[in-house]
N, C-alpha and C positions, 0 to 999 in steps of 0.2 A: 542395288549396289551398296555394298558394305562400305561404311564409313572408315576413313583412315585413322588408325589408333594414334593417340597423342605421342609426340616425339620425346617427352619429357618423363616417361614412366620409369620409375625406380623399382626395380625387383627387390622385394624384402627377403634378405638372406639371414639377417641376424636382428633379433628384437631384445630390448632390455625391459623387463617388467619390474616395477616396484611400486606397489599401491598399498594405501591404508584401507580403503573401500574394497572389499573383495567381491562385491556383486558383479556377476557375470565373468569374473576372471577365468574360471575353468573353461567355459564354453569359448572364450576368445582364445586362450592358449591351445585348446584342442584345434580350433580353426586354423591357427598359425601352424601347428605342427603338421596337420594334414597338408599344408602347402610347403612343407620342407623348410620351414623357418626355424633356425636355431634358437633356442630360448636360454636367456641369460637373466637371472633373478636374484634378488637380495633377500636375506632374512626370512621373514614371516611369509613373504610372497612365494619363495621357493618352497618352503615347507608345505604350503597348501597346494601347489603344483605337484610336487613329488607325491604327496598323499593321494592325489587324484590319478596317479599312474603315469605322470608325464616325464619325459626326460628333460632335465633342466640343469644348466651350469650355475654354480653358486658364484656370485660376484667375488667373494673373498678368494675363491679357488682361482678365479681368472685373473685377478690382480695380483695375487700372491700377498695381499695384505688383509689380514682378518679384521673384523669390524672391532672398533676400539670406542672407548668412552661410553660404554653402555649402549652402543648402537648410534651414538651421535655422528660418528664418522664411518661410512661403509661405501658410498658410491663416489665420494670426493677423491678421485684417483686420476692421474693422467691416462690410464688404459681405457677409462670410461670416457672421459671428456674428450680425449683426442679422436676416440672412435666415432663419437658423435659430431665433432666440429670439423672434421677433415672434409675439404672441399674436393669432391671426386673429379673435378674437371682440372685439378691443378696437380700435375706429376709430382711436384716437390712435396705436396701433402701426402701423397700416397706412398712416396719413397720413405717419408718420415715414419709413417705407419709400419711399413714393412721392415724398416731397420730396427723398430722397437718391438717387433712382434705384436703389433696392435691390429685387432680386426675392426673393419668399419661396422658401425651400428646403424641400421637403416630404418629402425622404428623404435620409438621410445613410448612406453606405456606407464604413466605416473599419475597418481593423484595424492594429494597432500595429507599431512596430519590434520585431523579434525579440529582445528583451533576454534573455529566459529561454534561449533557444537559444544566444545568445552566450556567456553566462557558464557554460553547461553544457560548453563547449568548453575543455579544459584549456589550450590555448595561447592563449586570449583574454587580452588585457591589460586592466588597469583602465581605460585610455583607450578601448579597444574597447567596454567595458561602458558607459562613460558617453556615448559617441556613440550608442549604441543605446537611450538613453532617449528616449522619444518625448514631445514636448511638444504639438505641435499636434493629434496624433490623439486623446489623451485629452480635450482641450478641446473638440474637435468632438463626441466622444461624449457627454460631459457635457452640453453645450448642448443637443443633440438629445433626450437623455433626459430632461432637465429639462423640456422643451417637448413632451413625448410626447403631450400633448392634440392637438397639431397636426402633429407631425413624427414619422416612423419612423425608427429608427436600427437598423442592421444591422452587426454586429461579427464575424461569422464566415462563411466560405463555406458552412458547414452550413446557414445560414438562408436562402441564396439561393432555393432552389426553393420554400421555405414563402413567401417573399415574393411570388414570381411567382404562385403558387396562390392566395394571398390577394387579389391585385390582380385576377386573372381571375375569382374567385368574387364579389367585391364592387365591382368597378370602382375600388378604391382600397384603403386600410388602415382596419380598424376600430379602435375605441378599445381593445378588448380586446387585440388584436394588438399595437398600439403599446405598450400597457402591459407586455405580456410581453417585448417587445423592450427596452424600457427597463430592466426588472429585470435582464435578461441583460446589458445594457450596464454597468450599475453594478457588476455582479458582476465583469465583465471589468476594469474599471478598478481596482476594489479589489484584485482579485488581482494586477494588473500593479504597483500601487503596493507591495503586500506583498512581491512578489518582489524589486523594487528596494531597498526598505528592508531586507529580510533580507540581501541581498548586501552593501549598504553598511555594515550592523551587523557582518557577518562581517568585512569588510576592515578595519573599524576596530578590532575586537577583535584581528585578527591584527597590525596595526601597533602596536597598544599593548601587545600580548602579554597580553591581558585574559583569556585562557583560553577554555574551552568554552562558558560560560554568559554570554550578552549581558545587559545591563541590561533590554532589551525583547525579549521572544521572538516572533517572527513565525512563525507556522505557516501553511502553505498546502497544503490537501488539496482535491482535486476530488471532487465526488460522482459515484460510479460507478453507483450503483444504491440503490433502496429495497429494504429487506429485509422479509420478512413481518411479523416483530416482533422484539423484542429477546430478553434472556435469558428472559423470560416473556411469555406472549401479550398481556398488558395493557400492555407496553412497546413503543413505536414505535422503529424503528431504520433506518439506512442505512449504506452502504459507501462510504468515501471513499478515494481513492488519492493517494498522495505521488508527484507528477510527477518528483521527483528520485531516486526509488528506484533502486537498482542491483541487478543479479543477479537469479537466479530468485525470485519471490515471488508471492503471491496476485494482486496487482494486474495482473501480466502474464500470468498463467496463464489457459487456456482451460477453460471446463466443457464437456466432450464429451457428456455425458449425464446425466440424472437430474433430480430435482425441484430447484426453486430452493434455493440455499444459505442457510441460517439464520444468525443472529447467532452462536449457539453452534457451529455447523459451522465458521464461519470462525475462531473462536478456537481450536478443536481442530486445524484443518488448519494454521494458523500454527505451532502448537506442533510438530505432527508434522514440518513441514518443518524447523523450527530443530533438531530432534532429529536427524533422519535424515541431514542434510548434514553432522553431525559425523564420519561414518564413510567411509572410502575404500573398504572392502570392500563386497560386496552386503550390504545391511541392510534390515531391514523393522521397522516399529514399529506398535503399535496403541494408540490413545488413547481414554480414556473421561473425561468431565469434566475436560479439560485436564490430565490425568495419564497418563503411559504406563502401560498394564497389560500389555504385551507388547513385547518388542524382542529382536532376535537378529541374529547375523551368521552367514554360511555362505558356502560356495564358489559358490553359485548363488542366485539371487533366490527361486526356489520354495521351496527348502529354508529359506531365511531367514525367508520368511513362515510356513511351517509351524511352525517353532521358536518364532517370536513368537507365534503363535497358542496353541501348547500351553503357553506360560508360565503363562497364566491363561485358559483357554477359557471360563470362566463370565463373567468381566468382558469378554472380547473380543466377546462377542455384542452386535451393534449398535454397534461400535467404529468409529474413523476410523483408516484405514491409511495410512501413509507409507512410500514405498519410494524408493530411491535409484538404481534402475536402470529402464529401460523394462520395462513389464509384458509378459511373454511368455505363450503359451498355457499353459505348465505351471504358471505362477504362478496364472493365471486359474482353472484347473481346481482348485487347491488352495483357492482362495477360495470356489469355488461348491459345495463338498462339502455334502451334506444336513446340516441342523441348523446351518449356519453363516449368519449374517446381518450384512451390513456397511453402514454408513451412507454412507461416502464412501471413495474411494480417490485418493490423490495420488501422482503419479510423473512423471518426466522423459520421458514418452511412453508410448504403448500401441501394441503391435504389432497389425497388422490382425486376426490369429486371436484374439488376447486380447480386443480390443474386441468382436468378435462374440460371443465366448463370454459375457462380462460382460453384454452387453446382450440376450441371447436365452435363456441358460440358467438362472440361478437364479430362484427363485420371487420375489425381490426386485428383478428386473431393471429395472422400470420406476421404481424410487425411487433406486437407488444413484447417487450423484454420482461421476463420473469426471473428475478435475481433472488436466489435462496441463500440466506446467511449461514444456514445449516446449524445454528446454536442460538440459544435464547440471548435477548438483548435486554437492557435495562440500565437504571441508574448506578448500578454495581459494577458496570463494565469498566475495565482498566482504562485509564487515560491514554490518548494516543502516544505512540513511542517517540523518541528523540524530540527534535525541535520543530516548530512551525516555520518552514522555509519559504522565501519568496524572492524570485529573481528581479533585479532592477538592471538597467543598462549599465554594465560595467562592474557589477557586484552582486551581492546577495544579502538579504535581511533575515536574520534569525530571532525568533522569540519563543518563549514558552507558550504552550497551548492555552487558549482561554478556557478556564474551567468555571462552570456555573456554581454559585453559592448552594450548599446542600439545602438550606432553608432561607430562601429570599425573604420570607415574612418575618424573619428575626430581625430585620432592619429597625431604624428608628421611626417612631410615629412622630410626624412633623406638625400635624394639624390638630384643632380642638376635637374633631369627631374621629373616633376610631373606626376603621372598617369592621363591618359585620363578618361573621364566620363565612357566609357564602362569598362576600367580596374578598376576603383573604384568600380562599381557594382560587378564585378568578385571578386575582393579582399575581399569585404564584404561577398559574398556568400562562398568563400574559407575559410574564417576565421570561419564563423559559422560552416561549415563542420568539419574544423580541430579540433574544440573544442570537438568534440565527437569521435575523433580517439585516439587509445592508443598511448602513447608517447613512443619513440620519434616519432612525428607525422609531416608528410608533406603531403600537398594536393595540387594538380594541377586541375585547372579548367578553363573553357572558356565559355562564353556565357550562364552562369548559368547552367553549366553541370559539374559534377565531372568527371575527365578524368584518374586521377591516384592517387593512395594512397600508402604511405610508412608508415607502422604502427608497433610499438612495436620493433623497432630496438635498439640494444645497441648503434650504432652510428648514429647520425644525417646524416652524409654523406651517410651512407647506405640507410637510409629512402628516401633521396633526389633521390639516384640513382634508387631505386625500383619505386618511383612515376613517375619519367620522362620516365622510361622504360615501365611501364604500359601505360601512355599516348602515347608513340611513336611519330609518326609525328604530332599528335594533340597538343603535347606540343609547337609547334611554335605558338607564338602569345598568349599563355596562361598565366596565373598568378599562383603564388605558395604562399601558406600559411605555416608557421612553428609555431607549438605551443609553442616553446621557442626559445631563441636566438641562433644564429649561434656562435658556439665558435671559428671558424676559417672561412676564406673566401672561403675554398674549396667547401662548399655547394653551394653558389651563383655562383661559377665558373662552376660547374656541371650544375646548372639550366641554365645558360646562354648558354652553349654549346647546350642544348636541345631546346633553342628558347624562354625560359621564358622572358617575358617583364617586369614584375612587381612583387613585393614580398611584402608580409605583415608578420611582426613577431614582438615579444615584444620588442626586443632590451634589452640592460643591460649587455653585455658582455664587458670584458675589451678590447676586440679586435673589438669592434664595428666600430672604424675607418677603420680598414682593410676591414670589410665587406662592409661598405659604399663606400670605394674607389674601391672595385672590382665592385659594382653595377654601379658606375659612369663610370668606364673603358668599361662597357658593354652596357651602355645606359639603365640600368634597372631602374625603378622607384621604391622605396622602402618606405613604411610607417612602423612607429614604434608605437605600440599600448601602450607599457609601461605596458602590463600585459599578463602574460602567462596563459596558460590552459592546464597544465599537466593532463593526465588521466591514472593513473597506474592501 
């Protein structure tokens, strides 16, 4: 039994086309012409359609008003906007159109001047930006979207095929379809205005030397996907991308294999990326609950992964792996050893042999997520774009991103004994890892290998105890990093009892002298960086 067609179908008799992005334009216009739709177009859009052999009426010919002000005014005319805004169910509106010899317009196809692309170009001037602020386009889109009960509005080439299929299926556009297009249209103009406002805010702050934080903060993120759930199954979640992001990041990465990424996966993967890019040498890290439980350097990636896993094999089970080199077969084989299970692996590429091994060999082959960053990563990567944002109830906190010192070893030597060359290397390694641990953060490391972590404790002393306990006997001869100063000497005392030989910390406590004295008593070398790295 055939279904009853919707009662709110609007037959498209006349369409207005005015697009900056010409992708798919000719195919759409031909599809409309085949369905006996009269085409009305402005300027460059009409030129492109005529060149393709299509019959099109020029907007200026229809309105009787030529384009003026160098094209700034062309579609801003009552014959255009009345044709879009007229309510077909109101006889008075239709009488007004007839009296003024205005034809109803049933479809508006518009995309906007490329403002965002223009300002993304470093060589673009302020004048270039201003000239790419579209006026007529948003007006047409908003008019059509407001009158979506009678008019369909298309704002992206990605919608062209959907439109033609809708018309083929129903002989016109349905109310549900027009409403969905209107929502997309208002989202488009809202985003467009936000980008313009953000740019002008930035330029105003720059001219006034107002600093990093504008009086009004405009954030623009595009929904990439819905996630299965949030931190917990009862929470809903989605993934949004920053169109202005630079350098390797999760927004531009590709998921090559595995189950859908979860909210928690995304948090862990981002932390893994931010940690692993701190190292120029082959490096591997393993994260659990947004804290590193394993990290190591080596001459090759396979050895780096093995050393990272050995740092805490119990915690590494079900972990998120970050690697700063493409995964080769030797590394993949280490990952797939019996008894090992990994949730996700992030790397700047996967060699074919490694990809085959990871997707066919382990028992968890169907579930492991493989994320390809598709480009090299390292300390030279650009910093994250924009501000570091965090919601609180009733508001939003904004700060600049925490950037690690280029050379942590350049800090002040506070103790009588200076660290050895090998201790300096380990102190730098430990300091980098410590910057990605939840505060209060303590890290124990030796020979480029993470041995113990104390994370998220209310007492720094408890973090020290946990870290050295995790390290066990391996703490003897190891170094220790603390993300903030020691408020008392008890932390270094516990570290010394475990066999720690060198410490790196910011300093700045009113009891620094006591901490330094404790290190001197124990023969511990201590560097003060002068800069803390809390991670709440």
